[in-house]
Structures are given as C-alpha cells and as structure tokens.
N, C-alpha and C positions, 0 to 999 in steps of 0.2 A: 687705455688711458690710466696712469695711474694713479692711486689717490695722491691727493695733496699732501706737502710735507708739512710739518707743523712743530712750533716749540714755544715754549712761554719763557721769556726772560725773568729774569732775578725780579724783576719790579713787578710781575705779573700781569703784564703786556702778551696777550695772545698772537704769535704771528706764524700765519701759514702763505704756501707759496706753491702755486702749480704753473710749472714750469711747461710753457706752448712753444718747443721750438720750431715749430712751422710759422709761427707768428712775428711779424717783425717790429709789434708795437708791445706796448703793454700797459697796465692800469692796476693802481692800487686804492684801496678803500680804508681810509681809518673809521672805524666807528668807536663811539664813545658811547656811554649809555648815560646821558644827558638829553632826557625829553619832556614832554609835558605833565610825563606819569609822576615824575620827581620834582615838576615846579611845586614850591611853597604855594600855599592858599591864595596867600596874598603878593605874590609875586607870577601870575598866570602867564603865559607868555614869554617867561624868562629865558629857558633855553634856544628859541626862537629869535630873540634878539640877539644872544650871545652870539649866535651862527654867524648872525651881521657883521655884528662890532668887533668879533677877531680877525676879519681880512680887513682891519681899517690900517695896519701895519704891526710887523713882526720882527723879531731881533733886529739887527741893525738897518730895516729899510722903513721907511711909512710906507703908508697904502699904495704911493703912487710907484716909488721903487719896488714896490712886491710885487704888484699887478708887473713893474717891464719883466723883472727875474723871470717869472714865471711864462711869459711873453717870448722871452728871447729862448727858451728851453722848448718850446710850441706844447706846452700842457694845454690842456683843455681839463677845466677843472668844474667841478660841480659839488654845492654842497647842500644839506638841508638838515632841520630839526624833526623831529617826529614826534608818534607818542611816546615810545620808547628809548630812542636814541638820535643822535647827533649823526651824519657823515660826511667826512669829505671824502673826493676822489678825484684823483687824476688819471689822465691818459696822457701817454707821450712815447718818445722813444726811447729804446732801450738805454742808449748810451748818457740820457738825461738823468737817470733815474738817482743817481749820489746826489745830485744838487737840486734834484725836486724833495728828495726825502728830507735834505738838509731844511730847506723851505716851510714845508710841513712840519717840522719839528720847531722851527721857531714858530708857527701859524699856535701850535699848541699849547708850546710850551712858554715861548716867550711873547705873546701877545701884548703889542700897546696899551689896547683899550682907552682910547683916547678921549678925553670930555670934552672936544672940540666935535668930535664927529656922534656924539650921543645923539643928541637933539635928531639929526638926520636917521639916527636909528630907531628913534622912536618912531619919528615920522612915517617913515615905512613900514611898520609894524601896523601902524594907524591905519595905513591905507590898506595894506594886507585884511585886517579885517572889518573895513568898510567895504571891500570888493565881494565878500558874501552876498551881500543883499543884489550884486548884479550874478549872483552863481548859485541862483536857488536850490542846485540839485546839489551842491557842494555842501550849501549851507545846511537843507536836511539832513546828510549824512553824518555830518558833525554832531548835528543836535541829536538825531538818533545812536550816537556813541554816548551821548552823555547821558540819555534816558534809560540805557541798556546796562552801564557801569557803576555801583554801587561805588568802588573803588576808583583811585583816581587816575585808571585809565579811560577816561570819562572825560576828564580835562583836555579844556580847548589848546591846540597847539598855539593856535594865534594870540591866544590871552584872551581879554576883556580889556573895553574900554578905560574902567576905573584901574585895573593893573598895569597898563601899560602906562597910562598917565600918572600913575604914585611913582614908578620906578627913580629910581637917581641911579648916577652914577656909581657912586659906592653901593649901592645896597645891589648891583646888577654883577657890579668886581667881585662880590662877598659871595656870589652863586658861580661864578668862574674858580675861585680859588674853594672853594666846596666839593665842587663837582665834577670838574675836569682832573682826571687821575688815569697814570697806567694800569693798574690793577683794574682788570676786568675789562678793557677797550680791548680792541683788537685791531690789526694791520693785515690785511690779505691783499697778495699779489698776484696777479696772473699774466703769463705773455711769455715773452723772448726772455728769461732771465733766468738764472741758476741759483735754486735756493739756498746755496750757503751764502753767493755774494748779498743775498736779500738778506737771509738771518745777520751776516756782517755788518750789515750799512744796519739796521734797525737795532743792534746793541749799539753802535757808532752815535748814532742820532738820539733813540730814545732809550738809551738801555740807563741815565742818570735821571729821567722822569719820573717823579715821587706821586704820590699820592692815590688815594685808590676809590675808581667811581661808582656813585650809588647803586644800589640795588633797586630790582623793581620788588613794588609791594604786591601781597596776593592780590589774585581775582576775585573780588566780590560783585555778585550782579542784582540787580533790582528783580523784583517778580515782572514778567511778560505782561505788558500794557499797551494801549493806542494814547497816539498824543497827536496832537494838530498846530500847526504854525499858520499863522496868518498872514498872508501877503499877498497884492494886490497884482496877480501875474496871469498872462494868458495860458499858463500852464498849470497843471498839477502834478507835483513830485511825490512818488510814492516810495518808502523806503522800510525794507524789512529783516529782521536782524535774528537766524538763527544759531542754537549751539551748534557746536561741531566738534570733530578731533581736534588735537592740537599735533602739532609735526611730534614726531617720533612713536605716535601712538601705532601700533598694528595697522589698525586701518585706515592710515593718515591717505594714503594713496587711492583707496576705495573712494573715498568720500571726494577726494581732488578728480577724479574722472566720475562722480556721478554729479559734480558740478559742471564738468565737460558736456555731459549729459544735456544739463539743464543750459548749457550758456557756452557751447564749445564753435559756434559759426552758425549759418543759415541753415542750418540742417536739426540742428539744436533746439527741443521741447521749447521753451517760451518763446523763442524767435518767431517757431511755429505756429504755435497755439496762440500766441498772444497778438502778435504783429500779422503776420501773413493770412491765418485762416480768417484771424476778426477783425482786423484793422485797428486793435484798440491803442496800441501804441507807437509812440514815434521812436522810442528807446525804451529797451527794455535786454534786462541781464542779470546775471548772477555769479560772483564771486567770491572764493574764499579766503580767510584771512586769518590771522593768529597775532598775538602778544604770548608774550613766554607761559607756556604751562597752558593755553588755553586757545582753542580754533572755533572761528564761526565761520556764518555764512550769511552772505548779505545779498539780498535782492531790491533792484529798483527798474522802476519804470516810471517814463513820463510820458503826459495823456493829455486830454483836454477835459476840462470840467464837467460836462455831461458823460464821457465815458470815462471817468475814474471810477465811480462803484464796482463797475463792471469788470474793468482793471485789476482793481484789489483783487475782487474775487478770482476769477482766472488765472492770474498769478500765482495767490494763494493755492486753488487747488494742483494747479500742474507740481507744481512744489511737492505737496502733500502725496499727490498719486505717485512719486519715488517709490514709494515703500511698497508698493505691488512691483517692484524691480525694472531693470532693463533689458532688452533684447540683446542677442549677442553681435546685431549689426551696430548698436548703439555704442557695446561696449567697445567694439573693434575699431570705430571713429573716434571714439575718444582719448583711445591709447596711440590712435595715430597723433591726435593733434596736440596731446601732452607730452608725447618723443618730439614731436616737431621743433613745441616750444624749449624742450631742453637743447635739442640739436642746435636751434638760433643763438640758445645763451653762451653755447662751448664756443660757438663762433666769434661771438664777443667777449672781450677781454677785461673789460668793464663790468659787463653783467656776473661775469664770475666772478669777478674779484668781488664785487658786492653781495653775491650770494654766497660767497665763503664766509665772509664777513658776518653774514645774518647767521647761518647756520652755526657758527663758532657759540655765538650770541645767546641763540634759543637752543640750541642742542649741545653744546659744547665740544663738538667734532665736528670737522670740516669733512664735508662726503666726496668721491669723484661722481664724473656724470654718468659712470658705468654701472656704478653702485645705486644712484637713483632712477635710472634707467631699469635696474633689473628690478628694483620694489616694484615700478609700474605694472612689468610684464607679468610678475607674480601673481596680480589680481586677476583671479578669473571668474568667471560669470557666476558661479555659486556662490564664492566668496563674495562679490559686491552686494549680489542679491541676499545675501542672508546680513548683512550690515546693514543696509538699507531697511530690511524686515523688523530687525532689531532696534532700530537707529532712525526712526523714521523725523522727518523734517516738518514738525509741529508747534502749534502755540508759539510764536516768535511776536517779536516788540512789533509794533507796528506806526510807522507816522508817514503824515500828510503833510505838504505844504502847496497852497493855492487860495486862490479867492472865497472859498469856503470848503467847511468841514466835509470829507468823507463819509456819507454813512449806507 
C-alpha cells in the first residue's frame, strides 16, 4: 500500500488522503487542536461543551435539518473532545462525499451556537461530570492524570461543576472564535476515493476557513507520588502511571511491544501473574499513551479491598521485572498481536482516517501501514532488551480509589 498523499492548503489546513480502491465506503476525520489542554482555567470543560453545541445547527440548517441532511447521505457520525484536540468524523458511501464535506464545513465554520440550546448543552455537561461517580475506574484515571501533570495536560476534559455553571453563551462563543481555526487542523480521508478529488473538495469547502488553532503547552510533570480517593465502593481501583518514550522516538515500537508483553492477551504477564495464578484482580492491564512530545504507560487493576495491597505489590513487581528482558516467544507473540491490530485498523476506513489525523498532529506526517509494520518488525530481541535494561519502568505515580487507603 502506498504512503498517504498529503497537501497543506494556503490557510494551513493539513489534508491527508489514503485511497483504498478495494473499499466500497470511506471515512473522514476533521481534527481541530481544541482540547482541555487549552481550556482557560476559569472555563474548564469549554472544549467539551463546544463540541456538543456545534451540532445545534450550522449554515442554512437548524439542528433538526442538519441531522436530516446527514441521515439522507447515510452518514455515520462520531465526535468528541479530548485532552489535546476535538475530532469530527463521518463514514459514508463515496458518492456522498461532496455533500458531506459541505455539511462539515458549515459545522466548523458557520455554526449557529444558538442561545436557546445552551442550557441543554450545560445540562448534558453536568450529567457527564456526575456520571464519574458511577464509573470509579474512569474517575480514578482522570484524577491520576491531574496528579501527574503540572502543565494543563492534567485539566479534566469534563470540566468542573463550578466552571460549567459559570459558563455563559457569550463566554463559550468567545472560545469558539478564539480557538477554532484552519491553521494546525487536519482533514484525513481514507477509503474508495481519489486523492485529487479530495484535495479539490477540501480547497472548495475549507480553503476560505481562517484562524489558527491553539498550540499545546510544553509538558511539565509533578514528582512521582501516591494519592488516595475515598469512595464507598465494593471494589478498589488501582492506577499507575510511568514515563515512557514518545511517538517518533527510535524506541517507540520497542516500548509498544513491551506493553503487549505486559498486557497483550491471556498469555500476557499481568493477566497471567495477577489474575490467573493468584486470582487477585477481576480486571488488570496496561496500555501506552501519549500527548505531543511525551509518552507514558498506564497500568490499572480492579480488586477487592482485602486484596488491594497484594494486587498493587504484584502489579508493580511484574512491571519492574521487565528490566530483566523478554523472551523470544514473548516478543514473537507481541509482534503478531501488534501486527494484527495494524491489519484490523487498515481494514477500517474510520480507524485509518483517525490514525492519520493523529499522526499528522503528533508527528507532523502521515505514515502508511507498511511503514509502521516495518518499524515493528525492525525491533529485535537484543534491541528491546537493551531498551528495557536502560529504561526500566520504575517510580510510578500511584493512585487508589475505594473505601479505605491501600497501604
């Protein structure tokens, strides 16, 4: 498969296309660098609320007519705000692309942001915030991020009750005008399309879009420490956060493969040692993550209060023992697992458009699946073990949530 085709419009919008002649459908993702990381301190949750408000009518259509127009094209849409950016995606048949592109151009450039819908947007934001109490694992991991980052990367996507209640229609509109812009944003398309056709459509519908999306601040961390959240629950949630290498680093895929050894299935070390051998946790795993310029590994375990201390000890020990290296069999299984993930993502136009948009945002370039697979296969046993020996996963930030503190 050829590398994706890329162009940058004069207004700074990045456009990337991966034609998939075998695919009867297509997907596109619009990534705008508007996230909780650039929410003002007194407007936490603004990016999240804006994403909801934008759908309340755009261009010549009110909210109902806009939804009807998308449904008439058979568009399956998805959107959401995160730490660093907000994405708007669509999956549809190729013949509907011109009309769908026009609709999304209205959504981002000509939203109504009607005052009459503002209170419903606020109510949804408050409900989402309140729902965290019913999702203790998510609540813990959100708080873990806040404990780790001294920079605004730790700001909650959902905001706070005070900031949401203090928001006004005018203050939120100000955030839209200040933060939504073409320069720095990304349009990624994958599926049964021609690259030139996409570039022409992008120019037609987004070429006059002005503005500059905000940049992310540099990452700053606190010192590793432990914290405890008290909540009357039947289980205890455990979260650990480790520094890791960022995307684009020479050892990035060595780190990804190490994470697969830890948590890549029923034969992985955490599942085997924590759950199968000792029966300590009903759920356990580890996953890599990143923000621009910084990578990390997060581990999670859910267990009973009387087993929490032992679960935490064993999880830390299993991760610590990675410094001793992995076996040939473990590396081979990890490569198979990671390549399978790549293959499945390659079959999904939505997954590919999302991945390409993120690659352009994080790395400044879009990579083809063959390039990524080659980097994975280039990791030898000697190389991964040398990396793990020199970069041990130690000294994590550690958080627990439950009826009593884990000691």
